[in-house]
C-alpha positions, 0 to 999 in steps of 0.5 A: 505524418504524426497528425494523421496518426493522432487522428487515428487514435480516436478509433482506439478500442477501449481494451487496447487503448493504453497499449496503443498510446504507449506504443505510439509514444515509444515510437515517437520518443525514438523518432521512428517511422512505423516502418523503422519501428516494425523492422526493429521488432520484426513485424510488418508496418501494418501490424504496428499501424493496427496496434497504434489504432487499437484494432489489435494488440501485440503478442506477449513475445512482441511486448517482451521484444519491445520492452527489451529493445526500448527499455520500457516495462511491460507493465507500463505498456499494459496498464494505464499510468493511473492504474500503475500509480494507484497500485504503487500507492497501495503497495507503499501504504500497506506496511504503513497501514499495518503499523497503524493497526498495530499501534491502535491495538497496542493502545487499546490493550494499554487502555483496557489494562489501565482501566481494569487495574482499579478493579484488580486493586479493589479485589486485592483489598477485599481479599486482604480484608477477608484473609487478614481482617485488615487492609488499606482504606483506599484501594489505590494504595495497592496500585503501587505494590508489587504485582499491580505496579508492574502491570501499571508500568506495562500497560502504561508503556503499551499505551505510550508505544501505541500512541507513538506508532499511531502518530509516527504513521500519520506522517 
């Protein structure tokens, strides 16, 4: 009996193929004939046969009945396993992707900040030379003084945090 049904699966319409396959699988897993399956959900045996061959598809109300009666999600009946798996992966990867982007942005801010500190140190040295007619010979000395040292720490922390986010989200 099942061999005939499996041969008929070759006639399945492309749009109804997954529904047809899922309904046949549900029926077989519950060891039901088409008549028994039809009786449990309140339709004719011919309707079940048309669904399993992909000629037609059950109504939404009928899909809900099947879902409740046999403990199968409507999504699994409507979508192919590959579609459901791909959707599950993309939903799971979204937070991971956004954390990685945040890590990249934080790393870039840290790099840009650290790379501009020497320019700020040169500016501070030139400014002190204009105002006080004396300054450190090397502008790197200004990096360890109060305002620029705080910025150096801040940008270093951003750089380390960004790298940590990137590495953590690769795993």
